[in-house]
C-alpha positions, 0 to 999 in steps of 0.5 A: 896274530901280529908278527914283527918282521926282522927289519922291524925288530932291527928298527927297535934295536935301541931298546929291544935288548933291554926289554927282552934278553937272552932265551932262557929255559930250564931243560929239566922242565917240560913247561919251560921247554915249551915256553922257550920253543914258543919264543923260537917259533915266533922268531922263526916266523919273522922270516916268513911272509907268505901270509902277507899280501903280495907274497907266495904262501908256503915258501921262504924268501928266495931262491937266491938272489931274490932271497936266502932260501930254496923252495924245499926249505919252506917244506922243511919249515912246516915239518919243524912247526908240525913237530913243534905243534905235536910236541907242545900242543900249540895249535895257533899256526894251524891255518898258516901250516895248512894253507902253505902245504896245500898251496905248494902241492901243485896241480897234480897234487904231488909237490911238483909245481912247474914253476920250480922245475929249474931247480927241482931235486928229488930230495926237494920234492921229498922234503914236502912229502916228509912234512905231509907224512908227518902230518899224517902220523901226528893226526894233524887236521885233515884238509877238506875232502876236495883238497889233497890229503896228507897221506896221499901227497906222501904217496904221490911223491913216493910213487913218482920217485919209484918210476923208472924215469927217475932212476939209473937204468943199468950198471953199478948204480942201477936203480939209484935215484938221481939227485935232480928230477929233470935231465936238463938240471945240473946234478942229474948225474949225481946219485946222492945219499939224501935223495935215496935216503928220503925215498927210503924214509918215506917208504918205511913210514908208508909201510908202517902207516898202511901196514903194506909190505910193498912199501917195505920191500922198496924201502929195503931195496933202497937201503941195500942200494945205498949200502952196496954203493959204499955210501955207508962205510964199515964204520957207519960213516954216511957219505954224501954220494957219487956220480955216474957212470959207476958211482965210484968217485965217492964224495966222503963229506959227512952231513948230519941230515944224511945219517939222521934220515937213514936213522929215522927210516931204519927206526920205522923199519925196526918198528914195522918188523916188530923189532927185527934184529937186522934193523935194530943193529942198523939203528944202534950202529947209526946212533953210536956213530952219529953221536961220535961224529956229529955230537963230538966229545966232550961237549956233545953239542951238534956240529957239522964237521964237513963245513962248520970250520969253513962256510956252511951254505944256507942248506947246510945251516938247517941240518942240526935241527933236522937231526935233533927232530929225527933222533927224537922220533927214533926214540918214539918208534925204537924206545930202547934208543932213548937211553943213549940219545936223550942225554946227548940231545939235552947237552946239545940243546943246552949248547944251542940255547946258550948262544941264543942272545942275538938279534934285536930282541936279544934271543935270536940264535946263530949257527955255531953252537959249540962256541957258546956265544952268538955268532952274529948270524941269523936266519930261518935255518938257525931258528929251525935248528934250535926249535928242532932241538927244543922239541926233540927233548919232548918227543919221548913223552908224546904219542908215537906216530899213528898208523891207519889202524891205531888212530890215523885218519888221513886217507891214502890213494894207491893211484896218487902221483903221475907216471912220469916227470914231464918238463913244463911247456913254454910259449915260442921264444922271441929274440928278446927272450933270448937276451933275457935267457942269457942273463938268467943263465949267467946268474944260474951258472954263477949260483951253481958254482957256489952250490956245487963247490961243497960237493967236491969236498973229500 
């Protein structure tokens, strides 16, 4: 398949708008939704070059300043395309997806490649595991036997993140999963919701897939930790996290993907426990509060209240699509939620599609959905968002996630993952290296200042 890159499309801009036009879809017609989703997926992949000579398979261009995207966002994109594949039946990207996800698995088959250690967060590693877990659950084509298997990759990440070297050893935050994997990374002292929510989510899904109570117990232990630290309020607001030593400086910024990650995991626990009331209550309360906060009345269009009025960074610009997708899965494993969730997702998707009138083919999407007009901003995150929104509407009518006992073929490995996170070793440092390191350090510090600024929001 020949794909035109964004720069090439720009060169064709004089006539592209006349030839194509805005993204059009009838949200009451599944076939129309699939057709629109195919167009959005095609446009999304204009930002990916990993299948071209000289580029690295699996990742989007970056990280800054070399491009807009961090390593984890590649993993998130493959998860989005796997949901697209499952919900539409379009398999044309299978070779690309498989190549990408296996290439980034790393030497230890645990999504911890050493060349990304300088910015490796537990949540970054987990996002690739989430995509591997999704591949497991949708019955995606298994890799050759000599290659890493999807279920085993998810297990490897979960097992490593269970180990003590990733966690707080004592005090009020005991057993909290740190944001960063390595102690040399900024943010190692931040115990944030997304890292712990990812761990909870993967654990709940492994419990259901393998029907394994140990995974369920670890998932429940993590929910209890998040709740005990006050990251979930009495009103079911989900906050971003807090710092060591005691996790009391609560960052009350609310981002939709934190709540959505917890919601999807809770829905899997509800399903695994055959509808236990405690998990039903958690699912229902999260759904109600998420709709109120992230799909505000009367429009019910996805909105990020903690940054949208200011400037969402490239990470935050991808949250709406995740939220749509994970609410879509929630309807599959906790079907009673469909009555509340589906109408909201439909209204939100209508708002999303309405502003897909940009770029040089006239159908690229922006980030601000509530305005109804394209905001002039394009990127992989914006395309992932709208693709996630479209496929979420198809979720109730496709098969629910598989287990090993009802059609799942992906093989697990109880010994997957290493016992500890080891920093990569390097050759002896020369005086020339020190000069270069100083320049790199300055760049990292400059980038960190902007990356960490949002964490101070209250």
